[in-house]
Jmol script that loads the backbone (N, CA, C; Angstrom):
load data "model"
ATOM      1  N   UNK A   1      68.253 149.162 130.675  1.00  0.00           N
ATOM      2  CA  UNK A   1      68.660 150.073 131.766  1.00  0.00           C
ATOM      3  C   UNK A   1      70.189 150.202 131.676  1.00  0.00           C
ATOM      4  N   UNK A   2      70.655 151.416 131.459  1.00  0.00           N
ATOM      5  CA  UNK A   2      72.093 151.605 131.330  1.00  0.00           C
ATOM      6  C   UNK A   2      72.817 151.712 132.646  1.00  0.00           C
ATOM      7  N   UNK A   3      72.173 152.295 133.644  1.00  0.00           N
ATOM      8  CA  UNK A   3      72.789 152.403 134.978  1.00  0.00           C
ATOM      9  C   UNK A   3      72.369 151.233 135.810  1.00  0.00           C
ATOM     10  N   UNK A   4      73.277 150.302 136.092  1.00  0.00           N
ATOM     11  CA  UNK A   4      72.946 149.103 136.830  1.00  0.00           C
ATOM     12  C   UNK A   4      72.975 149.303 138.335  1.00  0.00           C
ATOM     13  N   UNK A   5      73.288 150.531 138.800  1.00  0.00           N
ATOM     14  CA  UNK A   5      73.434 150.724 140.250  1.00  0.00           C
ATOM     15  C   UNK A   5      72.122 150.378 140.985  1.00  0.00           C
ATOM     16  N   UNK A   6      72.226 149.505 141.942  1.00  0.00           N
ATOM     17  CA  UNK A   6      71.149 149.084 142.797  1.00  0.00           C
ATOM     18  C   UNK A   6      69.957 148.480 142.043  1.00  0.00           C
ATOM     19  N   UNK A   7      70.235 147.687 141.036  1.00  0.00           N
ATOM     20  CA  UNK A   7      69.138 146.945 140.378  1.00  0.00           C
ATOM     21  C   UNK A   7      69.215 145.476 140.762  1.00  0.00           C
ATOM     22  N   UNK A   8      68.012 144.975 141.067  1.00  0.00           N
ATOM     23  CA  UNK A   8      67.904 143.581 141.529  1.00  0.00           C
ATOM     24  C   UNK A   8      67.342 142.723 140.421  1.00  0.00           C
ATOM     25  N   UNK A   9      67.718 141.449 140.420  1.00  0.00           N
ATOM     26  CA  UNK A   9      67.243 140.481 139.435  1.00  0.00           C
ATOM     27  C   UNK A   9      66.891 139.176 140.165  1.00  0.00           C
ATOM     28  N   UNK A  10      65.695 138.660 139.936  1.00  0.00           N
ATOM     29  CA  UNK A  10      65.343 137.341 140.392  1.00  0.00           C
ATOM     30  C   UNK A  10      65.654 136.347 139.305  1.00  0.00           C
ATOM     31  N   UNK A  11      66.492 135.341 139.593  1.00  0.00           N
ATOM     32  CA  UNK A  11      66.906 134.358 138.635  1.00  0.00           C
ATOM     33  C   UNK A  11      65.890 133.242 138.506  1.00  0.00           C
ATOM     34  N   UNK A  12      64.909 133.423 137.639  1.00  0.00           N
ATOM     35  CA  UNK A  12      63.780 132.529 137.546  1.00  0.00           C
ATOM     36  C   UNK A  12      63.751 131.700 136.289  1.00  0.00           C
ATOM     37  N   UNK A  13      64.242 132.270 135.216  1.00  0.00           N
ATOM     38  CA  UNK A  13      63.980 131.673 133.849  1.00  0.00           C
ATOM     39  C   UNK A  13      65.277 131.288 133.165  1.00  0.00           C
ATOM     40  N   UNK A  14      65.145 130.344 132.297  1.00  0.00           N
ATOM     41  CA  UNK A  14      66.231 129.990 131.402  1.00  0.00           C
ATOM     42  C   UNK A  14      65.716 130.253 129.977  1.00  0.00           C
ATOM     43  N   UNK A  15      66.434 131.066 129.268  1.00  0.00           N
ATOM     44  CA  UNK A  15      66.074 131.332 127.880  1.00  0.00           C
ATOM     45  C   UNK A  15      65.195 132.561 127.697  1.00  0.00           C
ATOM     46  N   UNK A  16      64.749 133.189 128.775  1.00  0.00           N
ATOM     47  CA  UNK A  16      64.046 134.442 128.635  1.00  0.00           C
ATOM     48  C   UNK A  16      64.461 135.382 129.765  1.00  0.00           C
ATOM     49  N   UNK A  17      64.113 136.654 129.583  1.00  0.00           N
ATOM     50  CA  UNK A  17      64.641 137.639 130.514  1.00  0.00           C
ATOM     51  C   UNK A  17      64.063 137.472 131.935  1.00  0.00           C
ATOM     52  N   UNK A  18      64.929 137.556 132.902  1.00  0.00           N
ATOM     53  CA  UNK A  18      64.507 137.501 134.314  1.00  0.00           C
ATOM     54  C   UNK A  18      63.981 138.885 134.753  1.00  0.00           C
ATOM     55  N   UNK A  19      63.046 138.904 135.693  1.00  0.00           N
ATOM     56  CA  UNK A  19      62.529 140.174 136.168  1.00  0.00           C
ATOM     57  C   UNK A  19      63.604 140.989 136.873  1.00  0.00           C
ATOM     58  N   UNK A  20      63.574 142.271 136.604  1.00  0.00           N
ATOM     59  CA  UNK A  20      64.557 143.197 137.198  1.00  0.00           C
ATOM     60  C   UNK A  20      63.856 144.439 137.726  1.00  0.00           C
ATOM     61  N   UNK A  21      64.386 145.012 138.823  1.00  0.00           N
ATOM     62  CA  UNK A  21      63.806 146.218 139.403  1.00  0.00           C
ATOM     63  C   UNK A  21      64.879 146.996 140.113  1.00  0.00           C
ATOM     64  N   UNK A  22      64.570 148.233 140.443  1.00  0.00           N
ATOM     65  CA  UNK A  22      65.540 149.157 141.096  1.00  0.00           C
ATOM     66  C   UNK A  22      65.088 149.369 142.555  1.00  0.00           C
ATOM     67  N   UNK A  23      66.062 149.305 143.465  1.00  0.00           N
ATOM     68  CA  UNK A  23      65.760 149.544 144.873  1.00  0.00           C
ATOM     69  C   UNK A  23      65.634 151.078 145.118  1.00  0.00           C
ATOM     70  N   UNK A  24      64.744 151.421 146.044  1.00  0.00           N
ATOM     71  CA  UNK A  24      64.612 152.789 146.483  1.00  0.00           C
ATOM     72  C   UNK A  24      65.772 153.145 147.396  1.00  0.00           C
ATOM     73  N   UNK A  25      66.027 154.471 147.639  1.00  0.00           N
ATOM     74  CA  UNK A  25      67.085 154.845 148.551  1.00  0.00           C
ATOM     75  C   UNK A  25      66.940 154.252 149.967  1.00  0.00           C
ATOM     76  N   UNK A  26      65.717 154.132 150.473  1.00  0.00           N
ATOM     77  CA  UNK A  26      65.492 153.524 151.770  1.00  0.00           C
ATOM     78  C   UNK A  26      65.826 152.035 151.748  1.00  0.00           C
ATOM     79  N   UNK A  27      65.435 151.343 150.687  1.00  0.00           N
ATOM     80  CA  UNK A  27      65.754 149.945 150.559  1.00  0.00           C
ATOM     81  C   UNK A  27      67.265 149.748 150.436  1.00  0.00           C
ATOM     82  N   UNK A  28      67.941 150.640 149.746  1.00  0.00           N
ATOM     83  CA  UNK A  28      69.391 150.570 149.641  1.00  0.00           C
ATOM     84  C   UNK A  28      70.056 150.685 151.005  1.00  0.00           C
ATOM     85  N   UNK A  29      69.597 151.636 151.798  1.00  0.00           N
ATOM     86  CA  UNK A  29      70.174 151.822 153.118  1.00  0.00           C
ATOM     87  C   UNK A  29      69.910 150.581 154.006  1.00  0.00           C
ATOM     88  N   UNK A  30      68.694 150.087 153.961  1.00  0.00           N
ATOM     89  CA  UNK A  30      68.368 148.876 154.723  1.00  0.00           C
ATOM     90  C   UNK A  30      69.219 147.660 154.307  1.00  0.00           C
ATOM     91  N   UNK A  31      69.465 147.551 152.988  1.00  0.00           N
ATOM     92  CA  UNK A  31      70.285 146.479 152.495  1.00  0.00           C
ATOM     93  C   UNK A  31      71.701 146.588 153.038  1.00  0.00           C
ATOM     94  N   UNK A  32      72.273 147.791 152.992  1.00  0.00           N
ATOM     95  CA  UNK A  32      73.629 148.012 153.506  1.00  0.00           C
ATOM     96  C   UNK A  32      73.742 147.620 154.985  1.00  0.00           C
ATOM     97  N   UNK A  33      72.692 147.964 155.750  1.00  0.00           N
ATOM     98  CA  UNK A  33      72.679 147.596 157.177  1.00  0.00           C
ATOM     99  C   UNK A  33      72.665 146.059 157.329  1.00  0.00           C
ATOM    100  N   UNK A  34      71.862 145.381 156.535  1.00  0.00           N
ATOM    101  CA  UNK A  34      71.769 143.901 156.564  1.00  0.00           C
ATOM    102  C   UNK A  34      73.135 143.288 156.245  1.00  0.00           C
ATOM    103  N   UNK A  35      73.775 143.829 155.230  1.00  0.00           N
ATOM    104  CA  UNK A  35      75.050 143.315 154.780  1.00  0.00           C
ATOM    105  C   UNK A  35      76.097 143.496 155.893  1.00  0.00           C
ATOM    106  N   UNK A  36      76.126 144.639 156.517  1.00  0.00           N
ATOM    107  CA  UNK A  36      77.108 144.918 157.564  1.00  0.00           C
ATOM    108  C   UNK A  36      76.928 143.975 158.750  1.00  0.00           C
ATOM    109  N   UNK A  37      75.692 143.605 159.047  1.00  0.00           N
ATOM    110  CA  UNK A  37      75.393 142.739 160.205  1.00  0.00           C
ATOM    111  C   UNK A  37      75.572 141.254 159.893  1.00  0.00           C
ATOM    112  N   UNK A  38      75.626 140.887 158.611  1.00  0.00           N
ATOM    113  CA  UNK A  38      75.712 139.492 158.283  1.00  0.00           C
ATOM    114  C   UNK A  38      77.071 138.892 158.704  1.00  0.00           C
ATOM    115  N   UNK A  39      77.012 137.625 159.085  1.00  0.00           N
ATOM    116  CA  UNK A  39      78.210 136.917 159.587  1.00  0.00           C
ATOM    117  C   UNK A  39      79.055 136.448 158.408  1.00  0.00           C
ATOM    118  N   UNK A  40      80.406 136.723 158.507  1.00  0.00           N
ATOM    119  CA  UNK A  40      81.302 136.271 157.445  1.00  0.00           C
ATOM    120  C   UNK A  40      81.301 134.731 157.342  1.00  0.00           C
ATOM    121  N   UNK A  41      81.593 134.260 156.175  1.00  0.00           N
ATOM    122  CA  UNK A  41      81.603 132.820 155.927  1.00  0.00           C
ATOM    123  C   UNK A  41      82.767 132.435 154.996  1.00  0.00           C
ATOM    124  N   UNK A  42      83.233 131.222 155.100  1.00  0.00           N
ATOM    125  CA  UNK A  42      84.208 130.733 154.156  1.00  0.00           C
ATOM    126  C   UNK A  42      83.558 129.842 153.095  1.00  0.00           C
ATOM    127  N   UNK A  43      82.234 129.697 153.153  1.00  0.00           N
ATOM    128  CA  UNK A  43      81.518 128.824 152.244  1.00  0.00           C
ATOM    129  C   UNK A  43      81.180 129.496 150.978  1.00  0.00           C
ATOM    130  N   UNK A  44      81.651 128.920 149.876  1.00  0.00           N
ATOM    131  CA  UNK A  44      81.290 129.433 148.587  1.00  0.00           C
ATOM    132  C   UNK A  44      79.879 128.984 148.257  1.00  0.00           C
ATOM    133  N   UNK A  45      79.173 129.782 147.482  1.00  0.00           N
ATOM    134  CA  UNK A  45      77.777 129.436 147.144  1.00  0.00           C
ATOM    135  C   UNK A  45      77.760 128.410 146.062  1.00  0.00           C
ATOM    136  N   UNK A  46      76.942 127.400 146.267  1.00  0.00           N
ATOM    137  CA  UNK A  46      76.715 126.357 145.263  1.00  0.00           C
ATOM    138  C   UNK A  46      75.404 126.714 144.572  1.00  0.00           C
ATOM    139  N   UNK A  47      75.505 127.207 143.329  1.00  0.00           N
ATOM    140  CA  UNK A  47      74.320 127.608 142.610  1.00  0.00           C
ATOM    141  C   UNK A  47      73.809 126.389 141.843  1.00  0.00           C
ATOM    142  N   UNK A  48      72.502 126.194 141.786  1.00  0.00           N
ATOM    143  CA  UNK A  48      71.946 125.040 141.133  1.00  0.00           C
ATOM    144  C   UNK A  48      72.135 125.107 139.617  1.00  0.00           C
ATOM    145  N   UNK A  49      72.298 123.942 139.012  1.00  0.00           N
ATOM    146  CA  UNK A  49      72.446 123.872 137.599  1.00  0.00           C
ATOM    147  C   UNK A  49      71.161 123.231 137.018  1.00  0.00           C
ATOM    148  N   UNK A  50      70.020 123.696 137.532  1.00  0.00           N
ATOM    149  CA  UNK A  50      68.747 123.157 137.108  1.00  0.00           C
ATOM    150  C   UNK A  50      67.870 124.296 136.686  1.00  0.00           C
ATOM    151  N   UNK A  51      66.754 123.980 136.088  1.00  0.00           N
ATOM    152  CA  UNK A  51      65.765 125.001 135.710  1.00  0.00           C
ATOM    153  C   UNK A  51      65.046 125.453 136.968  1.00  0.00           C
ATOM    154  N   UNK A  52      64.479 126.620 136.918  1.00  0.00           N
ATOM    155  CA  UNK A  52      63.721 127.153 138.037  1.00  0.00           C
ATOM    156  C   UNK A  52      64.546 128.213 138.796  1.00  0.00           C
ATOM    157  N   UNK A  53      64.050 128.545 139.989  1.00  0.00           N
ATOM    158  CA  UNK A  53      64.666 129.587 140.789  1.00  0.00           C
ATOM    159  C   UNK A  53      66.110 129.268 141.158  1.00  0.00           C
ATOM    160  N   UNK A  54      66.993 130.199 140.889  1.00  0.00           N
ATOM    161  CA  UNK A  54      68.421 130.002 141.215  1.00  0.00           C
ATOM    162  C   UNK A  54      68.975 131.198 142.011  1.00  0.00           C
ATOM    163  N   UNK A  55      68.120 131.821 142.828  1.00  0.00           N
ATOM    164  CA  UNK A  55      68.572 132.905 143.675  1.00  0.00           C
ATOM    165  C   UNK A  55      68.299 134.244 143.092  1.00  0.00           C
ATOM    166  N   UNK A  56      69.014 135.291 143.593  1.00  0.00           N
ATOM    167  CA  UNK A  56      68.824 136.613 143.100  1.00  0.00           C
ATOM    168  C   UNK A  56      70.147 137.352 143.174  1.00  0.00           C
ATOM    169  N   UNK A  57      70.189 138.459 142.410  1.00  0.00           N
ATOM    170  CA  UNK A  57      71.383 139.238 142.303  1.00  0.00           C
ATOM    171  C   UNK A  57      71.009 140.727 142.535  1.00  0.00           C
ATOM    172  N   UNK A  58      71.909 141.417 143.253  1.00  0.00           N
ATOM    173  CA  UNK A  58      71.745 142.868 143.448  1.00  0.00           C
ATOM    174  C   UNK A  58      72.984 143.535 142.839  1.00  0.00           C
ATOM    175  N   UNK A  59      72.793 144.225 141.717  1.00  0.00           N
ATOM    176  CA  UNK A  59      73.922 144.925 141.088  1.00  0.00           C
ATOM    177  C   UNK A  59      74.119 146.248 141.776  1.00  0.00           C
ATOM    178  N   UNK A  60      75.319 146.468 142.313  1.00  0.00           N
ATOM    179  CA  UNK A  60      75.650 147.728 142.953  1.00  0.00           C
ATOM    180  C   UNK A  60      76.132 148.748 141.899  1.00  0.00           C
ATOM    181  N   UNK A  61      76.975 148.270 141.004  1.00  0.00           N
ATOM    182  CA  UNK A  61      77.458 149.068 139.896  1.00  0.00           C
ATOM    183  C   UNK A  61      77.866 148.102 138.765  1.00  0.00           C
ATOM    184  N   UNK A  62      78.512 148.570 137.775  1.00  0.00           N
ATOM    185  CA  UNK A  62      78.817 147.710 136.597  1.00  0.00           C
ATOM    186  C   UNK A  62      79.726 146.562 136.973  1.00  0.00           C
ATOM    187  N   UNK A  63      80.552 146.627 138.038  1.00  0.00           N
ATOM    188  CA  UNK A  63      81.490 145.543 138.348  1.00  0.00           C
ATOM    189  C   UNK A  63      81.325 144.976 139.740  1.00  0.00           C
ATOM    190  N   UNK A  64      80.339 145.446 140.486  1.00  0.00           N
ATOM    191  CA  UNK A  64      80.159 144.922 141.870  1.00  0.00           C
ATOM    192  C   UNK A  64      78.717 144.506 142.052  1.00  0.00           C
ATOM    193  N   UNK A  65      78.529 143.287 142.664  1.00  0.00           N
ATOM    194  CA  UNK A  65      77.187 142.763 142.850  1.00  0.00           C
ATOM    195  C   UNK A  65      77.186 141.777 143.986  1.00  0.00           C
ATOM    196  N   UNK A  66      76.017 141.612 144.569  1.00  0.00           N
ATOM    197  CA  UNK A  66      75.757 140.538 145.562  1.00  0.00           C
ATOM    198  C   UNK A  66      74.970 139.475 144.839  1.00  0.00           C
ATOM    199  N   UNK A  67      75.246 138.205 145.144  1.00  0.00           N
ATOM    200  CA  UNK A  67      74.463 137.103 144.642  1.00  0.00           C
ATOM    201  C   UNK A  67      74.053 136.231 145.843  1.00  0.00           C
ATOM    202  N   UNK A  68      72.757 135.936 145.905  1.00  0.00           N
ATOM    203  CA  UNK A  68      72.195 135.240 147.068  1.00  0.00           C
ATOM    204  C   UNK A  68      71.491 133.963 146.639  1.00  0.00           C
ATOM    205  N   UNK A  69      71.736 132.919 147.427  1.00  0.00           N
ATOM    206  CA  UNK A  69      71.022 131.671 147.193  1.00  0.00           C
ATOM    207  C   UNK A  69      71.212 130.739 148.378  1.00  0.00           C
ATOM    208  N   UNK A  70      70.118 130.151 148.819  1.00  0.00           N
ATOM    209  CA  UNK A  70      70.130 129.044 149.783  1.00  0.00           C
ATOM    210  C   UNK A  70      70.974 129.339 151.050  1.00  0.00           C
ATOM    211  N   UNK A  71      70.759 130.526 151.618  1.00  0.00           N
ATOM    212  CA  UNK A  71      71.439 130.822 152.923  1.00  0.00           C
ATOM    213  C   UNK A  71      72.855 131.360 152.797  1.00  0.00           C
ATOM    214  N   UNK A  72      73.305 131.663 151.605  1.00  0.00           N
ATOM    215  CA  UNK A  72      74.636 132.208 151.434  1.00  0.00           C
ATOM    216  C   UNK A  72      74.596 133.453 150.553  1.00  0.00           C
ATOM    217  N   UNK A  73      75.557 134.356 150.794  1.00  0.00           N
ATOM    218  CA  UNK A  73      75.657 135.554 149.992  1.00  0.00           C
ATOM    219  C   UNK A  73      77.106 135.753 149.531  1.00  0.00           C
ATOM    220  N   UNK A  74      77.259 136.049 148.262  1.00  0.00           N
ATOM    221  CA  UNK A  74      78.543 136.390 147.682  1.00  0.00           C
ATOM    222  C   UNK A  74      78.506 137.874 147.322  1.00  0.00           C
ATOM    223  N   UNK A  75      79.495 138.641 147.751  1.00  0.00           N
ATOM    224  CA  UNK A  75      79.665 139.983 147.237  1.00  0.00           C
ATOM    225  C   UNK A  75      80.923 139.971 146.401  1.00  0.00           C
ATOM    226  N   UNK A  76      80.725 140.224 145.115  1.00  0.00           N
ATOM    227  CA  UNK A  76      81.844 140.307 144.174  1.00  0.00           C
ATOM    228  C   UNK A  76      82.122 141.770 143.967  1.00  0.00           C
ATOM    229  N   UNK A  77      83.180 142.269 144.576  1.00  0.00           N
ATOM    230  CA  UNK A  77      83.526 143.713 144.471  1.00  0.00           C
ATOM    231  C   UNK A  77      84.660 143.832 143.489  1.00  0.00           C
ATOM    232  N   UNK A  78      84.288 143.965 142.219  1.00  0.00           N
ATOM    233  CA  UNK A  78      85.293 144.126 141.165  1.00  0.00           C
ATOM    234  C   UNK A  78      86.317 142.988 141.156  1.00  0.00           C
ATOM    235  N   UNK A  79      85.822 141.760 141.345  1.00  0.00           N
ATOM    236  CA  UNK A  79      86.715 140.592 141.348  1.00  0.00           C
ATOM    237  C   UNK A  79      87.099 140.082 142.709  1.00  0.00           C
ATOM    238  N   UNK A  80      87.013 140.910 143.742  1.00  0.00           N
ATOM    239  CA  UNK A  80      87.326 140.445 145.107  1.00  0.00           C
ATOM    240  C   UNK A  80      86.028 139.847 145.672  1.00  0.00           C
ATOM    241  N   UNK A  81      86.102 138.593 146.106  1.00  0.00           N
ATOM    242  CA  UNK A  81      84.912 137.898 146.603  1.00  0.00           C
ATOM    243  C   UNK A  81      84.841 137.875 148.131  1.00  0.00           C
ATOM    244  N   UNK A  82      83.727 138.224 148.651  1.00  0.00           N
ATOM    245  CA  UNK A  82      83.455 138.196 150.102  1.00  0.00           C
ATOM    246  C   UNK A  82      82.208 137.324 150.308  1.00  0.00           C
ATOM    247  N   UNK A  83      82.291 136.327 151.183  1.00  0.00           N
ATOM    248  CA  UNK A  83      81.164 135.446 151.444  1.00  0.00           C
ATOM    249  C   UNK A  83      80.618 135.681 152.832  1.00  0.00           C
ATOM    250  N   UNK A  84      79.270 135.689 152.954  1.00  0.00           N
ATOM    251  CA  UNK A  84      78.613 135.808 154.268  1.00  0.00           C
ATOM    252  C   UNK A  84      77.469 134.820 154.314  1.00  0.00           C
ATOM    253  N   UNK A  85      77.065 134.498 155.569  1.00  0.00           N
ATOM    254  CA  UNK A  85      75.933 133.627 155.791  1.00  0.00           C
ATOM    255  C   UNK A  85      74.656 134.410 155.726  1.00  0.00           C
ATOM    256  N   UNK A  86      73.595 133.776 155.297  1.00  0.00           N
ATOM    257  CA  UNK A  86      72.272 134.355 155.238  1.00  0.00           C
ATOM    258  C   UNK A  86      71.311 133.401 155.906  1.00  0.00           C
ATOM    259  N   UNK A  87      71.568 133.154 157.212  1.00  0.00           N
ATOM    260  CA  UNK A  87      70.729 132.257 157.953  1.00  0.00           C
ATOM    261  C   UNK A  87      69.262 132.627 157.803  1.00  0.00           C
ATOM    262  N   UNK A  88      68.449 131.638 157.639  1.00  0.00           N
ATOM    263  CA  UNK A  88      67.006 131.767 157.438  1.00  0.00           C
ATOM    264  C   UNK A  88      66.699 132.595 156.187  1.00  0.00           C
ATOM    265  N   UNK A  89      67.677 132.835 155.357  1.00  0.00           N
ATOM    266  CA  UNK A  89      67.523 133.535 154.062  1.00  0.00           C
ATOM    267  C   UNK A  89      66.859 134.877 154.215  1.00  0.00           C
ATOM    268  N   UNK A  90      67.138 135.573 155.318  1.00  0.00           N
ATOM    269  CA  UNK A  90      66.533 136.870 155.578  1.00  0.00           C
ATOM    270  C   UNK A  90      66.958 137.910 154.509  1.00  0.00           C
ATOM    271  N   UNK A  91      68.220 137.929 154.118  1.00  0.00           N
ATOM    272  CA  UNK A  91      68.642 138.887 153.132  1.00  0.00           C
ATOM    273  C   UNK A  91      68.068 138.597 151.770  1.00  0.00           C
ATOM    274  N   UNK A  92      68.014 137.331 151.439  1.00  0.00           N
ATOM    275  CA  UNK A  92      67.443 136.902 150.145  1.00  0.00           C
ATOM    276  C   UNK A  92      65.996 137.291 150.064  1.00  0.00           C
ATOM    277  N   UNK A  93      65.221 137.023 151.141  1.00  0.00           N
ATOM    278  CA  UNK A  93      63.789 137.393 151.144  1.00  0.00           C
ATOM    279  C   UNK A  93      63.601 138.898 151.193  1.00  0.00           C
ATOM    280  N   UNK A  94      64.473 139.611 151.939  1.00  0.00           N
ATOM    281  CA  UNK A  94      64.374 141.074 151.952  1.00  0.00           C
ATOM    282  C   UNK A  94      64.459 141.590 150.549  1.00  0.00           C
ATOM    283  N   UNK A  95      65.474 141.116 149.801  1.00  0.00           N
ATOM    284  CA  UNK A  95      65.676 141.593 148.432  1.00  0.00           C
ATOM    285  C   UNK A  95      64.486 141.248 147.567  1.00  0.00           C
ATOM    286  N   UNK A  96      63.979 140.017 147.645  1.00  0.00           N
ATOM    287  CA  UNK A  96      62.841 139.602 146.821  1.00  0.00           C
ATOM    288  C   UNK A  96      61.590 140.434 147.136  1.00  0.00           C
ATOM    289  N   UNK A  97      61.422 140.780 148.419  1.00  0.00           N
ATOM    290  CA  UNK A  97      60.236 141.571 148.797  1.00  0.00           C
ATOM    291  C   UNK A  97      60.352 143.018 148.384  1.00  0.00           C
ATOM    292  N   UNK A  98      61.507 143.481 147.868  1.00  0.00           N
ATOM    293  CA  UNK A  98      61.604 144.833 147.295  1.00  0.00           C
ATOM    294  C   UNK A  98      61.081 144.880 145.874  1.00  0.00           C
ATOM    295  N   UNK A  99      60.763 143.728 145.320  1.00  0.00           N
ATOM    296  CA  UNK A  99      60.282 143.645 143.924  1.00  0.00           C
ATOM    297  C   UNK A  99      58.906 144.255 143.801  1.00  0.00           C
ATOM    298  N   UNK A 100      58.595 144.754 142.607  1.00  0.00           N
ATOM    299  CA  UNK A 100      57.233 145.282 142.371  1.00  0.00           C
ATOM    300  C   UNK A 100      56.202 144.166 142.430  1.00  0.00           C
ATOM    301  N   UNK A 101      54.948 144.545 142.596  1.00  0.00           N
ATOM    302  CA  UNK A 101      53.848 143.617 142.848  1.00  0.00           C
ATOM    303  C   UNK A 101      53.777 142.508 141.797  1.00  0.00           C
ATOM    304  N   UNK A 102      53.974 142.856 140.518  1.00  0.00           N
ATOM    305  CA  UNK A 102      53.835 141.863 139.465  1.00  0.00           C
ATOM    306  C   UNK A 102      54.925 140.809 139.573  1.00  0.00           C
ATOM    307  N   UNK A 103      56.120 141.174 140.011  1.00  0.00           N
ATOM    308  CA  UNK A 103      57.203 140.210 140.188  1.00  0.00           C
ATOM    309  C   UNK A 103      56.911 139.330 141.448  1.00  0.00           C
ATOM    310  N   UNK A 104      56.456 139.964 142.500  1.00  0.00           N
ATOM    311  CA  UNK A 104      56.121 139.218 143.706  1.00  0.00           C
ATOM    312  C   UNK A 104      55.018 138.198 143.443  1.00  0.00           C
ATOM    313  N   UNK A 105      54.078 138.535 142.548  1.00  0.00           N
ATOM    314  CA  UNK A 105      53.041 137.570 142.160  1.00  0.00           C
ATOM    315  C   UNK A 105      53.655 136.340 141.509  1.00  0.00           C
ATOM    316  N   UNK A 106      54.603 136.522 140.616  1.00  0.00           N
ATOM    317  CA  UNK A 106      55.256 135.395 139.972  1.00  0.00           C
ATOM    318  C   UNK A 106      56.050 134.566 141.021  1.00  0.00           C
ATOM    319  N   UNK A 107      56.729 135.253 141.916  1.00  0.00           N
ATOM    320  CA  UNK A 107      57.503 134.558 142.984  1.00  0.00           C
ATOM    321  C   UNK A 107      56.584 133.733 143.867  1.00  0.00           C
ATOM    322  N   UNK A 108      55.408 134.256 144.140  1.00  0.00           N
ATOM    323  CA  UNK A 108      54.453 133.541 144.999  1.00  0.00           C
ATOM    324  C   UNK A 108      53.848 132.340 144.222  1.00  0.00           C
ATOM    325  N   UNK A 109      53.557 132.572 142.952  1.00  0.00           N
ATOM    326  CA  UNK A 109      53.021 131.458 142.119  1.00  0.00           C
ATOM    327  C   UNK A 109      54.037 130.308 142.013  1.00  0.00           C
ATOM    328  N   UNK A 110      55.314 130.635 142.041  1.00  0.00           N
ATOM    329  CA  UNK A 110      56.355 129.578 141.929  1.00  0.00           C
ATOM    330  C   UNK A 110      56.737 129.020 143.282  1.00  0.00           C
ATOM    331  N   UNK A 111      56.086 129.497 144.387  1.00  0.00           N
ATOM    332  CA  UNK A 111      56.388 128.987 145.727  1.00  0.00           C
ATOM    333  C   UNK A 111      57.669 129.476 146.310  1.00  0.00           C
ATOM    334  N   UNK A 112      58.168 130.609 145.839  1.00  0.00           N
ATOM    335  CA  UNK A 112      59.447 131.149 146.363  1.00  0.00           C
ATOM    336  C   UNK A 112      59.183 132.061 147.539  1.00  0.00           C
ATOM    337  N   UNK A 113      58.112 132.846 147.431  1.00  0.00           N
ATOM    338  CA  UNK A 113      57.726 133.736 148.557  1.00  0.00           C
ATOM    339  C   UNK A 113      56.494 133.155 149.228  1.00  0.00           C
TER     340      UNK A 113
END
end "model"
wireframe off; spacefill off
backbone 0.3
color backbone group
């Protein structure tokens, strides 16, 4: 996929390609609303250095993306980092539930959804 705008990735695997999908315009709008309502945070995300699920990423464009894991969200806007809380992991689950059925099946099999 050459245009990375609004493509999501579930970070599931080490050594093989992670599942990726594109959000619909409605999902994009809903995501932006979630992001605007999220509470700012000073907490940097601690990503696991283990095998298995390590969160998810939403690419906005080639240099801007959100990364979500364990109740925290990082928005890297071309190098400028903004952190927000994701209490109850609502944003993370919202993003994962935008995945196509075959990806959701894998997420359910691994106990993520």
